[in-house]
C-alpha positions as CSV (number, residue, x, y, z in Angstrom):
1,M,-15.2,133.8,145.3
2,K,-18.0,131.6,144.1
3,I,-17.2,129.2,141.3
4,P,-20.0,127.1,139.8
5,F,-19.3,123.5,138.8
6,F,-20.4,124.2,135.3
7,R,-21.1,127.3,133.1
8,H,-22.2,126.8,129.5
9,S,-20.4,128.2,126.5
10,L,-23.4,129.3,124.4
11,N,-22.9,132.6,122.6
12,E,-24.9,135.1,120.6
13,E,-24.5,133.2,117.4
14,D,-26.1,130.1,119.0
15,I,-29.0,132.3,120.4
16,R,-29.6,134.0,117.0
17,E,-29.7,130.6,115.3
18,V,-32.3,129.3,117.7
19,I,-34.4,132.5,117.3
20,N,-34.2,132.2,113.5
21,T,-35.3,128.6,113.7
22,L,-38.2,129.4,116.0
23,R,-39.4,131.9,113.4
24,S,-39.3,129.2,110.7
25,P,-42.3,126.8,110.1
26,Y,-40.5,123.8,111.7
27,L,-40.4,123.5,115.5
28,T,-40.2,119.7,115.8
29,S,-37.7,117.7,113.7
30,G,-36.8,119.4,110.4
31,N,-34.1,120.7,108.1
32,K,-31.8,121.7,111.0
33,N,-31.7,118.1,112.2
34,E,-30.6,116.9,108.8
35,E,-28.0,119.6,108.6
36,F,-26.6,118.8,112.0
37,E,-26.6,115.0,111.3
38,E,-24.6,115.6,108.1
39,L,-22.0,117.8,109.9
40,F,-21.7,115.5,112.9
41,S,-21.2,112.4,110.9
42,K,-18.6,114.2,108.8
43,Y,-16.8,115.4,111.9
44,L,-16.5,111.8,113.1
45,N,-15.8,110.3,109.7
46,T,-18.9,108.0,109.9
47,N,-21.4,107.3,107.2
48,Y,-24.6,108.0,109.1
49,C,-25.9,110.1,112.0
50,L,-29.4,110.2,113.6
51,S,-30.2,112.9,116.2
52,V,-32.3,111.9,119.2
53,N,-33.5,113.4,122.4
54,S,-30.8,111.9,124.7
55,C,-27.8,109.5,124.8
56,T,-30.0,107.1,126.8
57,S,-32.4,107.0,123.8
58,A,-29.4,106.5,121.5
59,L,-28.1,103.5,123.5
60,H,-31.6,102.0,123.8
61,L,-32.2,102.3,120.1
62,S,-28.8,100.8,119.3
63,I,-29.4,97.7,121.4
64,L,-32.8,97.3,119.8
65,A,-31.4,97.7,116.3
66,L,-29.1,94.7,116.8
67,E,-32.1,92.4,117.2
68,L,-30.4,90.3,119.9
69,D,-32.0,87.0,121.1
70,Y,-33.7,87.5,124.4
71,D,-31.1,85.4,126.3
72,E,-28.1,87.3,124.8
73,K,-26.2,89.7,127.0
74,V,-24.4,93.1,127.0
75,I,-21.2,93.8,128.9
76,V,-21.3,97.2,130.7
77,P,-18.5,98.8,132.9
78,A,-19.4,99.0,136.6
79,L,-18.3,102.6,136.7
80,S,-20.5,104.9,134.5
81,F,-23.7,106.8,134.7
82,M,-26.7,104.6,135.3
83,A,-28.1,105.2,131.8
84,S,-25.5,103.0,130.3
85,A,-27.0,100.0,132.1
86,N,-30.6,101.2,132.1
87,A,-30.6,101.3,128.3
88,V,-29.9,97.5,128.2
89,L,-32.7,96.8,130.7
90,M,-35.0,99.1,128.7
91,A,-34.3,96.8,125.7
92,N,-35.2,93.8,127.8
93,R,-31.7,92.3,127.7
94,E,-29.3,91.1,130.4
95,I,-26.4,93.1,131.7
96,V,-23.0,91.6,132.6
97,F,-21.1,94.1,134.6
98,V,-17.3,94.3,134.4
99,D,-14.8,96.0,136.7
100,I,-12.6,98.9,135.6
101,D,-8.9,99.5,135.3
102,R,-7.9,101.5,138.4
103,E,-5.3,103.6,136.5
104,T,-7.8,105.0,133.9
105,G,-11.3,104.3,135.2
106,L,-12.1,102.6,131.9
107,M,-13.5,99.1,131.5
108,D,-10.9,96.4,132.0
109,L,-10.6,94.7,128.6
110,N,-8.7,91.7,129.9
111,M,-11.7,91.0,132.2
112,V,-14.0,91.6,129.2
113,E,-12.3,88.9,127.2
114,D,-12.4,86.5,130.2
115,L,-16.1,87.0,130.5
116,I,-16.7,86.5,126.8
117,K,-14.7,83.2,126.9
118,K,-16.9,81.9,129.8
119,D,-20.3,83.1,128.5
120,K,-21.1,82.5,124.9
121,K,-24.4,84.5,125.3
122,I,-22.4,87.7,125.6
123,R,-23.0,89.4,122.2
124,V,-22.3,93.1,122.9
125,I,-19.5,95.1,124.5
126,M,-20.5,98.6,125.6
127,P,-17.3,100.6,126.2
128,V,-17.8,103.9,128.1
129,H,-15.4,106.6,126.9
130,L,-15.2,108.0,130.4
131,Y,-14.3,111.6,131.3
132,G,-13.3,112.2,127.6
133,Q,-10.9,109.3,127.2
134,M,-11.6,106.5,124.7
135,V,-11.4,102.8,125.6
136,S,-8.8,101.3,123.2
137,P,-10.4,101.0,119.8
138,K,-7.6,98.7,118.7
139,D,-8.3,96.2,121.5
140,L,-12.0,96.5,121.1
141,L,-11.8,95.8,117.4
142,F,-9.6,92.8,118.1
143,L,-12.3,91.4,120.5
144,K,-15.0,92.2,118.0
145,E,-13.1,90.3,115.2
146,K,-12.0,87.3,117.4
147,Y,-15.4,86.7,119.1
148,G,-17.9,88.1,116.7
149,V,-19.4,90.5,119.2
150,Y,-20.9,93.9,118.6
151,V,-19.5,97.2,120.0
152,V,-21.9,99.9,121.1
153,E,-19.9,102.9,122.3
154,D,-21.2,105.1,125.1
155,S,-19.5,108.3,124.0
156,A,-21.6,110.7,126.1
157,H,-18.3,112.2,127.4
158,C,-16.3,112.0,124.2
159,I,-16.9,113.8,120.9
160,E,-13.4,115.1,120.2
161,G,-11.3,112.1,121.4
162,E,-9.0,110.0,119.4
163,R,-7.0,106.9,120.1
164,D,-5.1,104.3,118.1
165,G,-5.9,106.4,115.0
166,Y,-9.7,106.2,115.6
167,K,-12.3,108.6,116.6
168,P,-15.6,107.6,118.3
169,G,-17.7,105.7,115.8
170,F,-15.3,102.8,115.1
171,G,-17.8,100.3,116.6
172,D,-21.2,99.2,115.3
173,F,-22.8,102.3,117.0
174,A,-21.5,105.3,119.0
175,C,-23.9,107.2,121.1
176,F,-23.5,110.8,122.2
177,S,-25.0,113.2,124.7
178,F,-25.8,116.9,124.3
179,Y,-27.0,117.4,127.8
180,A,-26.5,120.8,129.5
181,T,-23.0,120.0,130.8
182,K,-21.6,118.3,127.7
183,N,-18.9,119.7,125.4
184,I,-21.6,120.9,123.0
185,T,-25.2,121.2,124.3
186,C,-28.8,121.8,123.4
187,G,-30.0,121.3,127.0
188,E,-31.2,117.7,126.3
189,G,-30.2,115.8,123.3
190,G,-28.2,113.0,121.7
191,A,-27.1,111.2,118.6
192,I,-26.2,107.9,117.1
193,V,-23.5,107.5,114.5
194,F,-22.8,104.3,112.5
195,N,-21.5,103.0,109.2
196,N,-23.7,100.1,108.2
197,E,-26.6,101.2,105.9
198,K,-28.7,98.2,107.0
199,F,-29.5,99.9,110.3
200,L,-30.6,103.3,108.9
201,E,-34.2,102.7,108.1
202,K,-34.9,100.6,111.2
203,L,-33.4,103.3,113.5
204,K,-35.5,105.9,111.8
205,L,-38.6,103.9,112.5
206,L,-37.6,103.1,116.1
207,R,-36.9,106.8,116.7
208,L,-40.4,107.9,115.9
209,H,-43.2,105.5,116.9
210,G,-42.4,103.0,114.2
211,L,-44.2,105.4,111.9
212,D,-43.6,104.6,108.2
213,R,-44.2,107.4,105.6
214,R,-42.0,105.8,102.9
215,K,-45.0,104.9,100.6
216,H,-47.2,107.9,101.4
217,K,-46.4,111.0,103.4
218,I,-50.0,111.5,104.7
219,L,-51.4,107.9,104.6
220,Y,-48.7,106.5,106.9
221,D,-48.4,103.1,108.3
222,M,-46.8,101.6,111.4
223,E,-44.2,98.9,110.8
224,L,-42.9,98.2,114.3
225,L,-43.2,99.4,117.9
226,G,-41.1,102.6,118.2
227,W,-40.5,105.4,120.7
228,K,-40.8,109.2,120.7
229,Y,-37.0,109.9,120.7
230,N,-36.7,112.6,118.0
231,L,-34.8,115.9,118.6
232,T,-36.4,119.3,117.8
233,N,-35.4,121.5,115.0
234,F,-34.4,124.4,117.2
235,Q,-32.3,122.2,119.4
236,A,-30.4,120.9,116.4
237,S,-29.8,124.5,115.2
238,M,-27.8,125.4,118.3
239,L,-25.7,122.3,117.9
240,I,-24.7,123.3,114.4
241,T,-23.2,126.6,115.5
242,Q,-21.4,125.0,118.4
243,L,-20.0,122.2,116.2
244,K,-18.3,124.8,114.0
245,R,-16.2,126.0,117.0
246,I,-15.9,122.7,118.8
247,D,-12.1,122.5,118.2
248,N,-11.6,126.0,119.7
249,L,-13.6,125.0,122.8
250,W,-11.6,121.8,123.0
251,Q,-8.3,123.8,122.9
252,R,-9.4,125.9,125.9
253,R,-10.4,122.7,127.7
254,K,-6.9,121.3,127.0
255,E,-5.2,124.5,128.4
256,I,-7.2,124.3,131.6
257,Y,-6.5,120.5,131.9
258,E,-2.8,121.1,131.6
259,T,-2.9,124.0,134.1
260,Y,-4.6,121.8,136.6
261,Y,-2.5,118.8,135.9
262,N,0.8,120.6,136.3
263,A,-0.4,122.2,139.6
264,F,-1.5,119.0,141.2
265,K,0.9,116.3,139.8
266,N,3.4,116.6,142.6
267,L,0.8,116.8,145.4
268,N,-0.9,114.1,147.4
269,V,-3.4,113.2,144.6
270,N,-3.7,111.0,141.6
271,M,-5.4,111.6,138.3
272,P,-6.7,109.1,135.8
273,K,-4.0,108.1,133.3
274,V,-4.8,109.3,129.8
275,Y,-4.0,107.5,126.5
276,G,-4.4,109.2,123.2
277,K,-6.3,112.4,122.6
278,S,-8.9,113.1,125.3
279,A,-12.1,115.1,124.7
280,Y,-11.3,116.7,128.1
281,H,-14.9,116.5,129.3
282,L,-14.2,116.3,133.0
283,F,-11.2,116.9,135.2
284,V,-11.2,114.2,137.9
285,I,-8.8,113.8,140.8
286,L,-8.5,110.7,143.0
287,V,-7.9,111.6,146.6
288,E,-7.9,110.1,150.1
289,N,-10.4,111.7,152.5
290,R,-12.5,112.7,149.4
291,D,-15.6,113.6,151.2
292,E,-13.8,115.9,153.7
293,I,-11.9,117.7,150.9
294,M,-15.2,118.0,148.9
295,E,-16.9,119.7,151.9
296,K,-13.9,122.1,152.4
297,L,-14.0,123.1,148.7
298,I,-17.7,123.8,148.9
299,E,-17.1,125.9,152.1
300,N,-14.6,127.9,150.0
301,G,-17.2,128.6,147.3
302,I,-16.0,125.9,144.8
303,E,-18.7,123.7,143.5
304,V,-17.6,120.1,142.7
305,S,-19.2,116.9,141.7
306,V,-18.5,113.1,141.9
307,H,-18.5,110.9,138.8
308,Y,-19.8,108.6,140.1
309,P,-20.9,108.2,143.8
310,K,-21.5,104.5,143.4
311,P,-20.7,101.9,140.8
312,I,-23.9,101.1,138.9
313,P,-24.4,97.6,140.3
314,L,-24.2,99.0,143.8
315,L,-27.0,101.5,143.3
316,K,-30.1,100.5,145.3
317,F,-32.1,99.3,142.4
318,Y,-29.4,97.1,141.0
319,R,-28.1,95.9,144.3
320,E,-31.6,94.8,145.5
321,K,-32.7,93.4,142.2
322,F,-29.5,91.4,141.4
323,G,-27.7,91.1,144.7
324,Y,-24.4,92.7,143.7
325,S,-21.7,93.4,146.4
326,E,-18.6,95.7,146.7
327,N,-16.2,92.7,146.4
328,Q,-17.4,92.0,142.8
329,F,-16.2,95.4,141.5
330,K,-13.3,96.3,143.8
331,N,-11.7,98.8,141.4
332,A,-14.9,100.6,140.6
333,Y,-15.8,100.7,144.3
334,W,-12.4,102.2,145.1
335,F,-12.7,104.7,142.3
336,S,-16.2,105.9,143.4
337,N,-14.9,106.5,146.9
338,H,-11.9,108.6,145.7
339,A,-13.0,110.4,142.6
340,L,-13.7,114.2,142.7
341,S,-14.6,116.3,139.7
342,L,-13.4,120.0,139.7
343,P,-14.9,123.0,137.8
344,F,-13.8,122.5,134.2
345,Y,-15.2,124.3,131.2
346,P,-14.1,126.7,128.5
347,N,-15.6,129.8,130.2
348,L,-13.7,129.1,133.4
349,R,-11.7,132.3,134.0
350,D,-8.0,132.3,134.8
351,E,-8.5,133.9,138.2
352,E,-11.1,131.1,139.0
353,I,-8.7,128.4,137.9
354,N,-6.0,129.9,140.1
355,Y,-8.4,130.1,143.0
356,V,-9.3,126.4,142.6
357,I,-5.6,125.5,142.5
358,D,-4.7,127.6,145.5
359,V,-7.5,126.2,147.7
360,L,-7.1,122.6,146.7
361,S,-3.3,122.7,146.9
362,S,-3.6,124.1,150.5
363,L,-6.0,121.3,151.4
364,L,-3.8,118.6,149.9
365,Q,-0.7,119.9,151.6
366,K,-2.4,119.8,154.9
367,A,-3.4,116.2,154.2
368,I,0.2,115.0,153.6
């Protein structure tokens, strides 16, 4: 049996919606963007949403919109995809990496507070809601109130999550990904949600060249330096139809998660501890001899992945530019050497799930 790591959940309704949009006058940003933005902000109980072409773009624009001084800094967890940190450098601001909690894989908020106490130039916390689980909103809002910092959520893995009574979007900005493997997708895409109206016009300008049509639609002006970060109309159209069934897709993810969890919980493997409602974006195990087990799964036709092979500060670019070492981020380093992501998506068939369980269980029992 061959089981791909990912298989998308697009259906005929999504395809029809894209075709209908392609037959309309608007191929670039248009009415479907506005419709999706309204639906997405409503789903997350936020006031505003702007669609963009990636989560990286969303993070970049969010940092820019805060108008930080050039010596002010952003805390980023050591364990995430590189885009979390890259967006800060793209905004020409300094990163302060923080280690993670080994139980969850999420940023260690006790360490975050210690860093803020020591460095008054830290002005932003960027929590990454990893694998679908939210970093504690209650604790983040406490830090925001106590120290007057901003919170920019990297919610690329987490649309459907909830914790402490909050959904993503409780911070100053929350940034989302609609990349091919995400819970809803348009191939490449992203969004920013927020509640403060003062950011709305600036983000719109930053999203599209700084181009200003507010006084005249044709005789436009340029107010500031912006980027080309807008999402197309036909991409937005396929997000609309998926968003309407996102809770059904989530329910199937939950069923698969529980099946995996119950199959592996008594074996020689750990799984990140989950608090609150997860979006169930990835199913990750933490296992000794990770690379050996990974190769055996691949030999048996099961595609897997690693989230993430190295902590961001230990990637070649960051290590060589800033001189980071393994000892600075011991938990993230441990996590990156033990984490293994299994096939996990709504279209995973029951016989495929059982095959993954059988093969992995056999490998884990041999490793005991």
